[in-house]
MDTraj code that builds the backbone (N, CA, C; nanometers):
import mdtraj as md
import numpy as np

residues = "MET GLU SER GLY ARG MET ASP PHE ASN GLY VAL LYS VAL PHE SER ALA THR THR PHE ASP ASP ARG LEU HIS LEU GLY GLU LYS ILE THR ARG TRP ILE LYS ASP HIS THR SER CYS ALA ILE VAL ASP LYS VAL VAL MET GLN SER SER ASP GLN SER PHE HIS CYS ILE THR ILE VAL LEU PHE TYR ASN GLU PRO VAL".split()
xyz = np.array([
    [0.0844, -0.1173, 0.0000],
    [0.0000, 0.0000, 0.0000],
    [0.0887, 0.1232, 0.0000],
    [0.0562, 0.2161, -0.0848],
    [0.1361, 0.3364, -0.0999],
    [0.0466, 0.4586, -0.0827],
    [0.0819, 0.5471, 0.0072],
    [0.0068, 0.6700, 0.0311],
    [-0.1406, 0.6446, 0.0617],
    [-0.1692, 0.5407, 0.1400],
    [-0.3060, 0.5108, 0.1779],
    [-0.3892, 0.4479, 0.0675],
    [-0.3284, 0.4146, -0.0449],
    [-0.4000, 0.3566, -0.1581],
    [-0.3973, 0.2040, -0.1489],
    [-0.5115, 0.1418, -0.1677],
    [-0.5195, -0.0037, -0.1710],
    [-0.4974, -0.0508, -0.3138],
    [-0.4065, -0.1447, -0.3315],
    [-0.3865, -0.2024, -0.4636],
    [-0.4769, -0.3232, -0.4792],
    [-0.5342, -0.3375, -0.5966],
    [-0.6193, -0.4516, -0.6253],
    [-0.6094, -0.4842, -0.7735],
    [-0.6402, -0.6086, -0.8083],
    [-0.6386, -0.6474, -0.9487],
    [-0.7708, -0.7102, -0.9922],
    [-0.8738, -0.6996, -0.9069],
    [-1.0043, -0.7530, -0.9437],
    [-1.1161, -0.6789, -0.8726],
    [-1.2318, -0.6780, -0.9375],
    [-1.3514, -0.6140, -0.8821],
    [-1.4686, -0.7075, -0.9085],
    [-1.5514, -0.7298, -0.8076],
    [-1.6726, -0.8096, -0.8223],
    [-1.7901, -0.7253, -0.7752],
    [-1.8925, -0.7141, -0.8589],
    [-2.0093, -0.6324, -0.8285],
    [-2.1302, -0.7229, -0.8076],
    [-2.1986, -0.7022, -0.6962],
    [-2.3224, -0.7721, -0.6652],
    [-2.4310, -0.6664, -0.6533],
    [-2.5465, -0.6909, -0.7164],
    [-2.6563, -0.5963, -0.7015],
    [-2.7889, -0.6711, -0.7027],
    [-2.8875, -0.6096, -0.6406],
    [-3.0195, -0.6703, -0.6324],
    [-3.1246, -0.5602, -0.6249],
    [-3.2350, -0.5803, -0.6972],
    [-3.3440, -0.4835, -0.6932],
    [-3.4722, -0.5426, -0.6366],
    [-3.4949, -0.6715, -0.6561],
    [-3.6185, -0.7303, -0.6044],
    [-3.6006, -0.7690, -0.4580],
    [-3.7109, -0.7771, -0.3870],
    [-3.7052, -0.8122, -0.2450],
    [-3.6356, -0.9457, -0.2242],
    [-3.6727, -1.0462, -0.3029],
    [-3.6129, -1.1793, -0.2876],
    [-3.4628, -1.1760, -0.3135],
    [-3.4204, -1.1054, -0.4189],
    [-3.2771, -1.0940, -0.4484],
    [-3.2032, -1.0225, -0.3362],
    [-3.2624, -0.9157, -0.2830],
    [-3.1980, -0.8435, -0.1718],
    [-3.1878, -0.9317, -0.0482],
    [-3.2914, -1.0134, -0.0259],
    [-3.2943, -1.1018, 0.0898],
    [-3.1799, -1.2027, 0.0871],
    [-3.1420, -1.2481, -0.0331],
    [-3.0406, -1.3529, -0.0466],
    [-2.9046, -1.3007, -0.0929],
    [-2.8883, -1.1704, -0.0978],
    [-2.7635, -1.1130, -0.1477],
    [-2.6441, -1.1520, -0.0609],
    [-2.6599, -1.1510, 0.0699],
    [-2.5502, -1.1897, 0.1589],
    [-2.5051, -1.3320, 0.1358],
    [-2.6012, -1.4230, 0.1136],
    [-2.5671, -1.5627, 0.0856],
    [-2.4907, -1.5747, -0.0459],
    [-2.5325, -1.4982, -0.1450],
    [-2.4663, -1.4997, -0.2752],
    [-2.3212, -1.4520, -0.2627],
    [-2.3004, -1.3458, -0.1854],
    [-2.1649, -1.2932, -0.1658],
    [-2.0799, -1.3930, -0.0876],
    [-2.1364, -1.4508, 0.0175],
    [-2.0638, -1.5499, 0.0970],
    [-2.0219, -1.6682, 0.0107],
    [-2.1115, -1.7147, -0.0752],
    [-2.0803, -1.8269, -0.1641],
    [-1.9659, -1.7902, -0.2584],
    [-1.9681, -1.6684, -0.3131],
    [-1.8613, -1.6254, -0.4035],
    [-1.7271, -1.6224, -0.3288],
    [-1.7269, -1.5699, -0.2073],
    [-1.6031, -1.5625, -0.1289],
    [-1.5497, -1.7034, -0.1020],
    [-1.6376, -1.7958, -0.0645],
    [-1.5948, -1.9341, -0.0388],
    [-1.5421, -2.0013, -0.1650],
    [-1.5987, -1.9670, -0.2810],
    [-1.5549, -2.0254, -0.4079],
    [-1.4285, -1.9613, -0.4625],
    [-1.3857, -1.8504, -0.4046],
    [-1.2675, -1.7770, -0.4526],
    [-1.1713, -1.7515, -0.3367],
    [-1.1299, -1.8576, -0.2729],
    [-1.0441, -1.8454, -0.1547],
    [-0.9071, -1.7853, -0.1852],
    [-0.8651, -1.7875, -0.3111],
    [-0.7355, -1.7275, -0.3447],
    [-0.7440, -1.5748, -0.3523],
    [-0.8651, -1.5203, -0.3503],
    [-0.8840, -1.3753, -0.3588],
    [-0.8818, -1.3140, -0.2189],
    [-0.7985, -1.2133, -0.2013],
    [-0.7920, -1.1408, -0.0746],
    [-0.8665, -1.0088, -0.0916],
    [-0.9784, -0.9949, -0.0232],
    [-1.0584, -0.8730, -0.0338],
    [-0.9865, -0.7603, 0.0388],
    [-0.9659, -0.6495, -0.0321],
    [-0.8919, -0.5367, 0.0256],
    [-0.9804, -0.4170, 0.0555],
    [-1.1003, -0.4127, -0.0035],
    [-1.1911, -0.3017, 0.0237],
    [-1.3297, -0.3387, -0.0267],
    [-1.4301, -0.2611, 0.0167],
    [-1.5664, -0.2820, -0.0298],
    [-1.6388, -0.1490, -0.0291],
    [-1.7423, -0.1406, -0.1141],
    [-1.8284, -0.0236, -0.1210],
    [-1.9716, -0.0745, -0.1234],
    [-2.0561, -0.0157, -0.0392],
    [-2.1978, -0.0506, -0.0352],
    [-2.2767, 0.0725, -0.0765],
    [-2.3660, 0.0537, -0.1755],
    [-2.4459, 0.1650, -0.2263],
    [-2.5931, 0.1256, -0.2293],
    [-2.6793, 0.2233, -0.2064],
    [-2.8227, 0.2014, -0.2177],
    [-2.8799, 0.3114, -0.3039],
    [-2.9697, 0.2726, -0.3922],
    [-3.0386, 0.3719, -0.4746],
    [-3.1853, 0.3332, -0.4830],
    [-3.2684, 0.4316, -0.5043],
    [-3.4126, 0.4077, -0.5109],
    [-3.4755, 0.5017, -0.6117],
    [-3.5864, 0.4537, -0.6686],
    [-3.6744, 0.5422, -0.7431],
    [-3.8161, 0.5145, -0.6929],
    [-3.9159, 0.5563, -0.7627],
    [-4.0520, 0.5381, -0.7141],
    [-4.0940, 0.3918, -0.7072],
    [-4.0305, 0.3063, -0.7866],
    [-4.0735, 0.1667, -0.7941],
    [-3.9740, 0.0670, -0.7364],
    [-3.8458, 0.0957, -0.7428],
    [-3.7447, -0.0032, -0.7084],
    [-3.6460, 0.0509, -0.6062],
    [-3.5942, -0.0393, -0.5263],
    [-3.4848, -0.0113, -0.4337],
    [-3.3722, -0.1060, -0.4706],
    [-3.2569, -0.0524, -0.4971],
    [-3.1434, -0.1335, -0.5412],
    [-3.0308, -0.1215, -0.4394],
    [-2.9707, -0.2351, -0.4073],
    [-2.8502, -0.2346, -0.3254],
    [-2.7385, -0.2953, -0.4088],
    [-2.6231, -0.2312, -0.4030],
    [-2.5059, -0.2772, -0.4761],
    [-2.3895, -0.2872, -0.3788],
    [-2.3210, -0.3997, -0.3853],
    [-2.2020, -0.4207, -0.3033],
    [-2.0876, -0.4534, -0.3980],
    [-1.9804, -0.3760, -0.3879],
    [-1.8642, -0.3925, -0.4749],
    [-1.7471, -0.4388, -0.3892],
    [-1.6865, -0.5504, -0.4290],
    [-1.5679, -0.6021, -0.3608],
    [-1.4455, -0.5764, -0.4474],
    [-1.3420, -0.5198, -0.3876],
    [-1.2120, -0.5010, -0.4536],
    [-1.1196, -0.6052, -0.3932],
    [-1.0498, -0.6783, -0.4780],
    [-0.9677, -0.7878, -0.4259],
    [-0.8376, -0.8023, -0.5033],
    [-0.7448, -0.8712, -0.4396],
    [-0.6207, -0.9127, -0.5014],
    [-0.6281, -1.0619, -0.5230],
    [-0.5973, -1.1023, -0.6435],
    [-0.5891, -1.2445, -0.6767],
    [-0.4493, -1.2715, -0.7290],
    [-0.3837, -1.3738, -0.6780],
    [-0.2488, -1.4039, -0.7272],
    [-0.2522, -1.4263, -0.8787],
    [-0.1535, -1.3703, -0.9468],
    [-0.1464, -1.3867, -1.0933],
    [-0.0417, -1.4859, -1.1328],
])
top = md.Topology()
chain = top.add_chain()
for i, resn in enumerate(residues, 1):
    res = top.add_residue(resn, chain, resSeq=i)
    for name in ("N", "CA", "C"):
        top.add_atom(name, md.element.get_by_symbol(name[0]), res)
traj = md.Trajectory(xyz[None], top)
């Protein structure tokens, strides 16, 4: 890490808009992490957006994977 900057070589984006998808988003992320044990997560961003009809949650994982 240089000057407070996290280095990463991969990004994984998870998002859900329907109630059922939002309900199971944590399980989906956990499954991905278990399936990618060589990836070291270095940061994450959680975002929520809404309009009159939909509520969307997005979780972005930044990771290092050995090359």
